[in-house]
C-alpha positions as CSV (number, residue, x, y, z in Angstrom):
1,M,0.0,0.0,0.0
2,P,1.5,3.4,-0.9
3,D,2.2,6.1,1.6
4,A,0.2,9.3,1.6
5,I,2.2,12.3,2.3
6,N,0.9,15.8,1.9
7,I,3.4,18.6,1.6
8,T,3.2,22.5,1.6
9,L,5.8,24.7,-0.2
10,T,5.8,28.4,-0.9
11,E,5.3,29.9,-4.3
12,D,8.4,30.8,-6.1
13,D,10.7,28.7,-3.8
14,D,13.0,26.3,-5.2
15,G,10.3,23.7,-5.2
16,A,12.0,20.6,-4.0
17,A,11.0,17.8,-1.6
18,T,12.9,14.6,-0.5
19,F,11.1,11.4,0.3
20,S,12.1,7.9,1.5
21,I,10.4,5.0,-0.3
22,T,9.5,2.0,1.9
23,S,8.1,-1.4,1.4
24,D,6.4,-3.3,4.2
25,G,8.0,-0.6,6.6
26,S,11.5,-1.1,5.4
27,L,13.5,1.2,3.2
28,F,13.3,0.2,-0.4
29,D,16.5,-0.3,-2.5
30,L,16.1,1.6,-5.6
31,S,19.4,0.2,-7.2
32,S,17.5,-1.7,-9.9
33,A,14.5,0.5,-10.1
34,T,13.2,3.3,-12.3
35,V,11.5,6.2,-10.4
36,F,9.2,8.8,-11.9
37,A,6.5,11.2,-10.7
38,I,3.5,12.7,-11.9
39,V,2.0,16.1,-10.8
40,K,-1.5,17.0,-11.9
41,P,-4.3,19.3,-10.9
42,T,-6.4,16.5,-9.2
43,Q,-6.2,12.7,-9.1
44,H,-9.2,12.7,-11.6
45,V,-6.9,14.1,-14.4
46,E,-5.3,11.3,-16.6
47,D,-1.5,11.1,-16.1
48,D,-1.0,11.9,-19.8
49,D,-3.3,15.0,-19.9
50,D,-1.8,18.3,-21.0
51,T,-2.2,19.7,-17.5
52,A,0.0,16.9,-15.9
53,H,3.7,17.1,-15.4
54,L,5.9,14.0,-15.8
55,L,9.0,14.0,-13.8
56,E,11.8,11.5,-14.7
57,Q,15.1,10.6,-13.4
58,G,17.5,13.4,-14.6
59,D,14.5,15.7,-15.2
60,G,12.7,16.4,-11.9
61,V,13.6,13.1,-10.1
62,T,17.0,12.5,-8.4
63,V,17.7,9.2,-6.7
64,V,19.7,10.6,-3.8
65,D,20.6,7.2,-2.3
66,A,19.4,4.2,-3.9
67,G,20.3,1.8,-1.2
68,E,18.3,3.9,1.3
69,G,15.3,4.5,-1.0
70,T,15.8,8.4,-1.0
71,V,14.6,10.4,-3.8
72,R,14.2,14.1,-4.5
73,L,11.5,15.7,-6.5
74,D,12.1,19.2,-8.1
75,F,8.6,20.5,-8.9
76,P,8.4,22.6,-12.2
77,D,8.1,26.3,-12.2
78,A,4.7,26.0,-13.7
79,V,3.6,24.2,-10.5
80,M,5.5,26.6,-8.2
81,G,4.5,29.8,-9.7
82,S,1.3,30.7,-7.9
83,P,-0.8,29.5,-4.8
84,S,-2.5,26.2,-5.8
85,T,-3.0,22.7,-4.9
86,W,-1.8,19.7,-6.9
87,F,-2.0,15.9,-6.7
88,Y,1.3,14.1,-7.0
89,K,2.4,10.4,-7.0
90,I,5.8,8.8,-7.1
91,R,5.9,5.6,-9.0
92,V,8.6,3.0,-9.1
93,T,9.3,0.3,-11.8
94,V,11.1,-2.9,-10.9
95,A,11.3,-5.9,-13.3
96,S,8.6,-4.5,-15.5
97,K,6.2,-3.9,-12.7
98,T,5.0,-0.5,-11.8
99,R,3.6,0.6,-8.4
100,T,2.7,3.8,-6.7
101,A,5.1,4.2,-3.7
102,I,3.9,7.7,-2.5
103,W,1.1,9.8,-3.2
104,G,-0.5,13.0,-1.8
105,W,-1.5,16.6,-2.1
106,L,1.2,19.4,-2.8
107,T,-0.2,22.8,-1.6
108,I,1.7,25.8,-2.8
109,S,1.1,28.7,-0.3
110,D,1.2,32.4,-1.0
111,A,4.7,33.9,-0.5
């Protein structure tokens, strides 16, 4: 079951957040995994909708420590530019199987 983590950032800040991915309560080794994230206006918007933002490794997603399951998301300027609320999810693919590891609401507060 994925972890639910809601976060609040301030508009026009650097827009980064770091997460620890777990599985059954233990840190998940990402050494053989691909990690990506999707940020969209609500959970009801399709992942490939024009309003959704795909973050991939090297372009918005950084695996900080694979062995410890630590990843950093750098949210795009389009998300961070004004007060709003977004739905996000971090997904992990291992051996051709993809699962949602973390999901939640990202609130951008007024500066």
